[in-house]
C-alpha positions in Angstrom: 28.2 -4.9 22.4 27.0 -4.9 26.0 30.6 -4.5 27.2 31.2 -1.7 24.7 28.2 0.1 26.0 29.3 -0.4 29.6 32.7 1.1 28.8 31.0 4.1 27.3 28.8 4.6 30.4 31.8 4.3 32.6 33.4 7.1 30.5 36.3 4.8 29.5 36.2 6.3 26.0 39.5 5.0 24.6 38.5 1.5 25.7 35.0 1.8 24.3 36.3 3.1 21.0 38.9 0.2 20.8 36.1 -2.3 21.5 33.8 -0.7 18.9 36.5 -0.6 16.2 37.2 -4.3 16.9 33.5 -5.1 16.3 33.5 -3.1 13.1 36.0 -5.5 11.6 33.4 -8.2 12.0 30.2 -6.3 11.4 31.2 -3.1 9.4 27.5 -2.1 8.7 26.0 -2.7 12.1 24.0 0.3 13.1 24.7 0.2 16.9 28.4 -0.4 16.4 28.8 2.5 14.1 26.8 4.7 16.6 29.1 3.7 19.5 32.2 4.3 17.4 31.1 7.9 16.6 30.0 8.7 20.2 33.4 7.4 21.5 35.3 9.5 18.9 33.3 12.6 19.9 34.0 12.2 23.6 37.7 11.8 22.8 37.6 15.1 20.9 38.2 13.4 17.5 35.5 15.4 15.7 36.8 14.9 12.2 36.9 11.1 12.7 33.4 11.1 14.3 31.9 13.0 11.4 33.6 10.6 8.9 32.1 7.7 10.8 28.7 9.4 10.7 29.0 9.9 7.0 29.8 6.2 6.5 26.9 5.5 9.0 24.4 7.5 6.8 25.3 5.5 3.7 23.8 2.3 5.3 21.3 3.6 7.9 20.0 7.0 6.5 16.8 6.9 8.6 18.3 6.6 12.1 17.5 9.6 14.1 20.3 9.3 16.6 22.8 9.5 13.8 21.7 13.0 13.1 21.6 13.9 16.8 25.2 12.8 17.1 26.2 14.8 14.0 24.5 17.9 15.5 26.6 17.4 18.7 29.8 17.2 16.6 29.0 20.2 14.4 28.1 22.3 17.4 31.4 21.4 19.0 33.4 22.5 15.9 31.5 25.8 15.7 29.2 25.1 12.8 25.8 26.2 14.3 23.8 26.4 11.0 24.8 22.9 10.0 24.1 21.6 13.6 20.6 23.1 13.4 20.0 21.2 10.2 21.3 18.0 11.7 19.1 18.3 14.8 16.0 19.1 12.7 16.6 15.9 10.7 17.0 14.0 14.0 13.7 15.1 15.5 11.9 14.6 12.1 12.9 10.9 12.3 12.6 10.5 16.1 10.6 13.0 18.1 11.6 11.5 21.4 15.2 12.9 21.4 15.2 15.5 24.2 18.9 16.4 23.6 18.1 17.3 19.9 15.2 19.5 21.0 17.3 21.3 23.6 20.2 21.7 21.1 17.7 23.1 18.5 16.3 25.5 21.1 19.7 26.8 22.2 21.1 27.2 18.7 18.0 28.8 17.2 17.8 31.3 20.0 21.4 32.2 19.6 20.8 32.7 15.9 17.8 35.0 16.5 15.3 32.5 15.3 13.1 32.9 18.3 9.9 31.3 17.0 11.8 28.1 16.1 13.5 28.2 19.5 10.2 28.5 21.3 8.7 25.6 19.3 11.7 23.4 20.1 11.4 24.4 23.8 7.8 23.3 23.8 8.6 19.9 22.3 11.5 19.4 24.7 9.2 20.2 27.7 6.5 17.9 26.2 8.9 15.0 25.9 10.0 15.7 29.5 6.4 15.2 30.7 6.0 11.8 29.1 6.5 8.7 31.1 9.9 7.0 30.6 8.3 3.9 29.1 6.5 6.0 26.4 9.7 7.9 25.5 11.6 4.7 25.3 8.8 3.0 23.2 8.7 6.1 20.9 12.4 5.9 20.3 12.3 2.2 19.7 9.5 2.6 17.1 11.3 5.5 15.4 14.5 3.3 15.2 12.6 0.4 13.5 12.2 -1.8 16.5 8.5 -2.0 16.1 7.7 -5.2 18.0 9.7 -4.2 21.0 8.0 -0.8 21.1 4.6 -2.5 20.8 5.3 -4.8 23.7 6.5 -1.9 25.9 3.5 0.3 25.2 1.0 -2.5 25.6 2.5 -3.3 29.1 2.2 0.4 29.9 -1.5 0.6 28.8 -2.4 -2.4 31.0 -1.8 0.0 34.0 -2.7 3.3 32.3 -5.5 2.4 30.0 -6.5 5.9 29.0 -3.1 7.5 28.5 -3.5 9.6 25.4 0.1 9.5 24.1 0.3 5.7 24.7 -2.9 5.1 22.7 -1.6 7.4 19.9 1.7 5.5 19.8 0.0 2.1 19.7 -2.2 3.4 16.9 1.0 4.5 15.0 2.4 1.0 15.5 -0.9 -0.4 14.2 -0.6 1.7 11.1 3.0 0.5 10.6 1.9 -3.2 11.0 -1.2 -2.6 8.8 -3.6 -3.4 11.7 -5.8 -0.5 10.6 -9.0 -1.4 12.5 -7.1 -1.2 15.9 -5.4 2.1 14.8 -8.7 3.6 13.8 -10.4 2.6 17.1 -7.4 4.0 19.2 -7.3 7.3 17.4 -11.0 7.7 17.6 -10.6 7.1 21.4 -7.8 9.7 21.7 -10.0 12.3 20.1 -12.8 11.6 22.5 -10.4 12.5 25.4 -8.6 15.3 23.5 -10.8 16.8 20.8 -8.2 19.5 19.9 -5.3 17.1 19.4 -4.6 18.0 15.8 -1.7 15.6 15.2 -3.9 12.7 16.3 -6.8 14.0 14.1 -4.4 14.1 11.1 -3.3 10.5 11.8 -7.0 9.5 12.2 -7.7 11.0 8.7 -4.7 9.0 7.3 -6.1 5.8 8.8 -9.6 6.5 7.4 -8.1 6.9 4.0 -6.1 3.7 4.3 -9.3 1.9 5.2 -11.0 3.5 2.1 -13.3 5.7 4.3 -12.5 8.6 2.1 -15.5 10.8 2.8 -14.9 10.5 6.6 -11.3 11.4 6.0 -12.3 14.5 4.1 -14.5 15.6 6.9 -11.6 15.2 9.4 -9.2 17.2 7.2 -11.7 19.9 6.7 -11.8 20.4 10.5 -8.0 20.7 10.5 -7.9 23.1 7.5 -10.3 25.4 9.3 -7.4 26.0 11.7 -4.4 25.7 9.2 -5.7 26.2 5.7 -2.2 26.2 4.1 -0.8 23.1 5.9 0.8 21.0 3.2 0.2 17.6 4.9 -3.5 18.4 5.3 -3.8 19.4 1.6 -1.9 16.3 0.5 -4.1 13.8 2.3 -7.2 15.8 1.1 -6.0 15.3 -2.5 -5.4 11.6 -1.9 -8.9 11.3 -0.4 -10.4 12.9 -3.5 -8.5 10.3 -5.6 -10.0 7.6 -3.4 -13.5 8.9 -4.1 -12.8 9.1 -7.8 -12.9 12.9 -8.0 -9.6 13.2 -9.9 -10.3 16.8 -11.1 -10.5 18.0 -7.5 -7.4 16.0 -6.6 -5.5 17.6 -9.5 -6.4 21.1 -8.4 -4.9 20.5 -5.0 -1.8 18.6 -6.4 -1.0 21.4 -8.8 -1.3 24.0 -6.0 1.2 22.0 -4.0 3.5 21.5 -6.9 3.6 25.3 -7.6 5.1 25.7 -4.2 7.6 22.9 -4.5 8.3 22.1 -8.2 11.0 19.5 -7.5 8.7 17.1 -5.4 8.8 13.9 -7.3 5.9 12.3 -5.4 3.6 15.2 -6.5 4.5 14.7 -10.1 3.7 11.0 -9.7 0.3 11.7 -8.1 -0.6 14.2 -10.8 0.5 11.6 -13.5 -1.7 8.8 -11.9 -4.7 11.1 -11.8 -4.1 12.1 -15.5 -3.7 8.5 -16.5 -7.0 7.5 -14.8 -8.8 10.3 -16.6 -7.4 9.1 -20.0 -5.0 12.0 -20.6 -2.1 9.8 -21.4 0.2 12.3 -23.1 0.0 14.6 -20.1 0.5 11.7 -17.8 3.7 10.7 -19.6 5.0 14.2 -19.2 4.4 14.1 -15.5 5.9 10.7 -15.1 9.0 11.9 -16.9 9.1 15.0 -14.6 9.0 12.7 -11.6 12.0 10.7 -12.9 13.8 13.9 -13.7 13.3 15.2 -10.1 14.9 12.1 -8.7 16.7 9.8 -11.2 16.5 6.7 -9.0 12.7 7.1 -8.5 11.7 3.6 -9.6 8.0 4.2 -9.3 8.1 6.8 -12.1 9.7 4.4 -14.5 7.5 1.5 -13.6 4.4 3.8 -14.0 5.5 4.5 -17.5 6.0 0.8 -18.2 2.6 0.1 -16.5 0.8 2.2 -19.2 1.4 -0.9 -21.3 1.6 1.3 -24.4 4.8 3.3 -23.6 8.1 2.3 -25.2 11.4 3.3 -23.5 14.2 4.9 -25.5 17.8 3.6 -25.4 18.8 6.5 -23.2 16.0 5.8 -20.7 16.9 2.1 -20.5 20.6 3.0 -19.9 19.6 5.3 -17.0 17.4 2.7 -15.5 20.0 0.0 -15.6 22.6 2.4 -14.0 20.2 3.3 -11.2 19.2 -0.3 -10.6 22.8 -1.4 -9.8 23.8 1.8 -7.9 24.6 1.0 -4.3 22.7 4.1 -3.1 19.4 3.0 -4.7 16.8 2.0 -2.1 15.2 -1.5 -2.3 11.7 -0.1 -3.2 13.2 1.8 -6.1 15.3 -1.2 -7.2 12.4 -3.6 -7.6 10.3 -0.9 -9.4 13.2 -0.4 -11.8 13.5 -4.2 -12.3 9.8 -4.5 -13.3 10.1 -1.5 -15.6 13.2 -3.0 -17.3 11.5 -6.3 -17.6 8.7 -4.6 -19.6 11.2 -2.5 -21.6 13.1 -5.6 -22.8 9.9 -7.6 -23.4 8.7 -4.8 -25.8 12.0 -5.2 -27.6 11.7 -8.9 -28.0 14.7 -9.6 -25.7 12.9 -12.2 -23.7 15.8 -13.7 -21.8 16.9 -10.3 -20.5 13.3 -9.4 -19.8 12.7 -12.5 -17.7 16.0 -11.9 -15.8 14.7 -8.5 -14.6 11.2 -9.8 -13.9 12.6 -12.6 -11.9 15.0 -10.2 -10.0 12.2 -7.8 -9.3 9.9 -10.5 -7.9 12.7 -11.9 -5.7 13.4 -8.4 -4.2 9.7 -7.7 -3.7 9.0 -11.1 -2.1 11.8 -10.6 0.3 9.9 -7.8 2.0 6.5 -9.5 2.3 5.3 -12.3 4.5 2.9 -14.3 2.2 1.9 -17.7 3.4 0.1 -19.7 0.6 -1.2 -22.3 3.1 -3.4 -19.7 4.7 -5.2 -18.9 1.5 -5.6 -22.6 0.7 -7.0 -23.3 4.1 -9.4 -20.4 3.9 -10.7 -21.9 0.6 -11.2 -25.3 2.3 -13.0 -23.6 5.2 -15.3 -21.7 2.9 -16.3 -24.9 1.2 -16.9 -26.8 4.5 -19.0 -24.0 5.9 -20.8 -22.9 2.7 -22.6 -26.1 1.8 -25.8 -26.4 -0.3 -27.8 -27.1 2.9 -26.2 -24.1 4.7 -27.5 -21.7 2.0 -30.8 -23.4 1.7 -31.4 -22.9 5.4 -30.7 -19.2 4.9 -32.8 -18.7 1.8 -34.3 -15.2 1.8 -31.6 -13.7 4.1 -30.0 -10.4 3.3 -30.9 -7.2 1.5 -32.9 -7.9 -1.7 -31.8 -4.9 -3.7 -30.1 -5.9 -7.0 -27.8 -2.8 -7.4 -24.4 -4.5 -7.1 -22.6 -6.3 -9.9 -19.5 -8.1 -8.5 -16.6 -9.0 -10.9 -14.3 -11.5 -9.3 -11.3 -13.7 -10.3 -7.6 -13.2 -10.5 -6.0 -9.9 -11.5 -5.0 -9.6 -15.1 -7.8 -12.0 -16.1 -9.8 -9.6 -18.2 -11.9 -8.1 -15.4 -11.2 -4.5 -16.4 -12.5 -5.3 -19.9 -15.7 -6.7 -18.5 -16.1 -3.7 -16.3 -15.5 -1.3 -19.2 -18.1 -3.1 -21.3 -20.8 -3.0 -18.5 -19.9 0.6 -17.5 -20.6 1.7 -21.0 -24.2 0.8 -20.4 -26.5 3.8 -19.5 -27.8 2.0 -16.4 -24.5 0.9 -14.9 -22.0 2.8 -12.8 -18.3 1.8 -13.1 -16.6 2.4 -9.7 -13.4 0.7 -8.7 -12.0 -2.2 -6.7 -14.1 -1.5 -3.5 -12.7 -2.5 -0.1 -16.1 -2.9 1.6 -16.3 -6.7 1.5 -12.7 -7.3 2.6 -13.4 -4.8 5.4 -16.5 -6.6 6.5 -14.5 -9.9 6.5 -11.8 -8.3 8.6 -14.5 -7.3 11.2 -15.9 -10.8 11.2 -12.4 -12.2 11.8 -12.1 -10.0 14.9 -9.4 -7.7 16.3 -7.0 -10.6 17.1 -7.3 -13.1 14.2 -6.1 -16.6 15.1 -4.3 -18.2 12.1 -4.7 -21.7 13.8 -8.4 -21.4 14.4 -9.8 -18.5 12.3 -13.2 -17.1 13.4 -14.2 -16.5 9.8 -15.9 -18.1 7.9 -17.3 -20.3 10.6 -18.8 -17.3 12.3 -21.3 -17.0 9.4 -23.3 -19.9 10.9 -23.8 -17.8 14.1 -25.2 -14.7 12.4 -28.9 -13.9 12.2 -31.1 -13.0 9.3 -31.3 -9.4 10.7 -27.5 -9.2 10.8 -27.2 -10.3 7.2 -29.9 -7.8 6.2 -28.0 -5.0 8.0 -24.7 -6.0 6.5 -26.2 -5.8 3.0 -27.9 -2.4 3.7 -24.6 -1.1 5.1 -22.7 -2.2 2.1 -25.1 -0.3 -0.2 -25.1 2.7 2.0 -21.3 2.9 2.3 -20.8 2.5 -1.5 -23.3 5.2 -2.3 -20.5 7.8 -2.3 -19.1 6.2 -5.5 -22.3 6.4 -7.4 -24.1 9.1 -9.4 -27.7 7.9 -9.5 -27.5 4.9 -11.9 -29.5 1.9 -10.8 -26.6 -0.6 -10.9 -22.9 -0.3 -10.0 -19.8 -2.5 -10.3 -17.6 -3.7 -7.5 -14.4 -5.1 -9.2 -12.4 -6.3 -6.2 -10.9 -9.6 -7.7 -10.2 -11.3 -4.3 -13.9 -11.2 -3.5 -14.1 -14.7 -5.0 -13.1 -16.0 -1.6 -16.1 -14.4 0.0 -19.0 -15.3 -2.4 -20.8 -17.1 0.3 -20.9 -13.9 2.4 -21.9 -11.8 -0.6 -24.7 -14.3 -1.4 -26.0 -14.1 2.2 -26.0 -10.2 2.4 -27.0 -9.4 -1.2 -28.8 -12.5 -2.6 -29.9 -10.6 -5.8 -26.5 -9.1 -6.7 -25.0 -10.3 -9.9 -21.6 -12.2 -9.8 -19.3 -12.5 -12.8 -16.2 -14.7 -12.7 -13.5 -13.3 -15.1 -11.4 -16.3 -16.2 -8.3 -16.5 -18.4 -6.1 -19.3 -19.6 -4.0 -20.4 -16.6 -0.5 -19.9 -17.9 -1.3 -16.6 -19.5 -3.1 -15.3 -16.4 -0.5 -16.4 -13.9 2.5 -15.1 -15.9 0.8 -11.8 -16.5 0.5 -11.5 -12.7 4.2 -12.4 -12.3 5.1 -9.4 -14.6 2.9 -7.0 -12.6 4.1 -5.0 -9.6 1.0 -4.1 -7.7 0.6 -1.0 -5.7 -0.5 -3.0 -2.7 -1.9 -6.4 -1.9 -1.9 -9.4 -4.2 1.1 -10.8 -2.4 0.7 -14.2 -4.0 2.1 -12.8 -7.3 5.8 -12.6 -6.5 6.7 -16.2 -7.0 5.8 -18.5 -9.9 5.1 -21.4 -7.4 2.8 -19.1 -5.3 0.9 -17.9 -8.3 0.3 -21.5 -9.5 -1.0 -22.6 -6.1 -3.2 -19.6 -5.8 -4.7 -20.1 -9.2 -5.6 -23.7 -8.5 -7.1 -22.8 -5.1 -9.2 -20.2 -6.9 -10.5 -22.7 -9.5 -11.3 -25.3 -6.9 -13.3 -22.8 -4.8 -15.1 -21.4 -7.8 -16.1 -25.0 -8.7 -17.6 -25.3 -5.2 -19.6 -22.1 -5.5 -21.0 -23.3 -8.8 -22.1 -26.5 -7.2 -23.7 -25.0 -4.1 -25.1 -21.8 -5.7 -26.1 -23.0 -9.2 -27.0 -20.2 -11.6 -25.7 -17.4 -9.3 -22.3 -16.9 -11.2 -21.6 -16.2 -14.8 -18.2 -17.3 -16.0 -16.7 -15.1 -18.7 -13.6 -16.6 -20.5 -11.3 -13.8 -21.7 -10.3 -15.7 -24.8 -14.0 -16.1 -25.8 -14.6 -12.4 -25.4 -11.7 -11.7 -27.7 -13.0 -14.2 -30.3 -16.6 -13.1 -30.2 -17.1 -9.7 -28.6 -20.7 -8.9 -29.4 -21.9 -12.4 -28.5 -20.3 -12.2 -25.1 -21.5 -8.6 -24.6 -25.1 -9.8 -25.2 -24.5 -12.7 -22.8 -23.2 -10.4 -20.1 -26.1 -7.9 -20.4 -28.7 -10.7 -20.4 -27.2 -12.1 -17.3 -27.4 -8.7 -15.6 -31.0 -8.1 -16.8 -30.0 -5.2 -19.0 -31.1 -4.4 -22.5 -28.5 -4.5 -25.3 -26.9 -1.1 -26.0 -24.4 -0.8 -28.9 -22.0 1.4 -27.0 -21.1 -1.6 -24.9 -19.5 -3.2 -27.9 -17.6 0.1 -28.6 -16.5 0.2 -24.9 -13.2 1.8 -25.8 -15.0 5.0 -26.7 -16.4 5.4 -23.2 -14.9 8.2 -21.2 -14.5 7.3 -17.5 -11.9 6.8 -14.9 -10.1 3.5 -15.0 -7.7 2.8 -12.2 -6.2 -0.6 -12.9 -3.1 -1.7 -14.9 -5.3 -2.3 -17.9 -6.5 1.3 -18.1 -4.9 2.1 -21.4 -5.6 -1.2 -23.0 -9.4 -0.9 -22.4 -9.4 2.5 -24.2 -8.5 0.6 -27.4 -10.4 -2.0 -29.4 -9.7 -5.6 -28.5 -6.6 -7.1 -30.1 -5.7 -10.8 -30.2 -2.0 -10.5 -30.2 -1.7 -10.4 -26.4 -3.3 -13.9 -25.8 -0.2 -15.9 -26.2 2.5 -13.5 -25.1 3.4 -15.8 -22.3 4.8 -18.3 -24.8 7.8 -16.1 -25.4 8.8 -16.9 -21.8 7.9 -20.6 -21.8 11.5 -21.8 -21.4 11.6 -20.2 -17.9 8.1 -21.1 -16.7 8.6 -24.7 -15.7 8.0 -23.9 -11.9 4.6 -22.3 -12.8 3.6 -25.3 -15.0 4.6 -27.7 -12.2 2.7 -25.7 -9.6 -0.5 -25.7 -11.7 -0.2 -29.4 -12.4 0.7 -30.4 -8.8 -2.3 -28.7 -7.4 -4.8 -30.6 -9.5 
């Protein structure tokens, strides 16, 4: 590769092409080899060959900006200016640090009489020219998928130029890509201190705020941007998503429908509309919108999975045929492929074809697991550390700490364990607000862990022993203040984030009078239900039977510890018991929460409210017992799960 690049720099184009073509026989899909081949062909005047190479290139690397820049050069050379403009536009949309593309756009647009576009391209070209070489290089690396190399370069630059706005913004974008959202928020906030009118940075700041579930703050930032550009699509889209985050689905739908009227073929808008309709309980309308999303892009796996995830939808033969064809198509993206696999798993399960169903569930999980970096030992170690820090003596020494208000009701456990049913029962009470899976406790944990968490010696939960009574009081008050945006005035509200079971020590210290309910389900049923579920985000332990089994046992062990050191603080609710005796368990729940019995809690399925989880349609129907043992249909393939559950004991 290095020799081939050197030959190209030395303008020995025939030799560079021969070297690149020799490499292609060994690595026919290598991005850099394909690029060098096309560039060499162009310099040799072989434009048809170069365009053919680029077409082949696009099949395997469709998001590489330099590919489209090279296509623009070729098309310009053969006298196709309109197609060249389109290629350059695609190039800069993927990689804004390509000055040759900006200059090509400016020249071609001016020649075509498109002066406004030419002036805009000129401005971008001049802006790139003013940037330090390190930042241009890092921006290109980041755009080309070399994230860690870009991060290293921009961090080195910031060590000498600590307040460089573009460098801070780029590092924030890298933080967003790597899901280091607290760093990204801090950096973008700093950029806006130095450059209040930097609208692109403010937009990214709003995106980060939304990702961190700070939806009201995101709305405030977007309103500032819309005061300048009221019709900007990106601004309106994130505003709609922020309304979804706040639970104002009607406001979100108004925005999404406006956007859809302008671009009827946008599959992601159909999907967003469908999600909002589903959450509001308008299932028939949601189904129509999910189908419209699939029609707009037949390989759109999320549309099919969303239909399957209704749990009540049944696919027709023709739909299954289309899904199978799209799943094996070479052009189908990985994310669409595993969505289709999970949807097909559900489709065949509903038909009683369990071997075929498991084949697709297993394939979908394998594909999904390949793109995540879950390490079960970190979760298990965290549980051990929680137990070693949070002893009975530790809590006794901190008796009376925290905010005494009893507003919060936490429902914890594993996903798919019946927590949505418990939430719906409690939210049917006149005194209780149903909200959603709130991110406030995980966000506080992330802050306690620090900006640079050390996996070998984590700061949390040991840091809890260093905090003062005043700090715990402040944390509790801040939690209640920040969650106020989800409430409408009822005295109690529910936080249904299942993973909070890992942080019950922290919750007890900041909110000692909050109620804690542990939603529990038979292990095999619960674990396999997670294996069948493709989560929108998080829950990375669910994509392997072994990982799920280990996680479940770690959860049970830690809950046993909390029961021992915080006796009486947690109510365990077994899903199977609720199904067997609904009213008895409703009374037990209400008594634990200090609430009077109200009959509508038994008729929870009549309650009209937004429900966001995978069980949203199931809790709008009376309880049925048929689902308790569905996992037994798959028992022949669940040996690894049974072994993991047994080995962890």
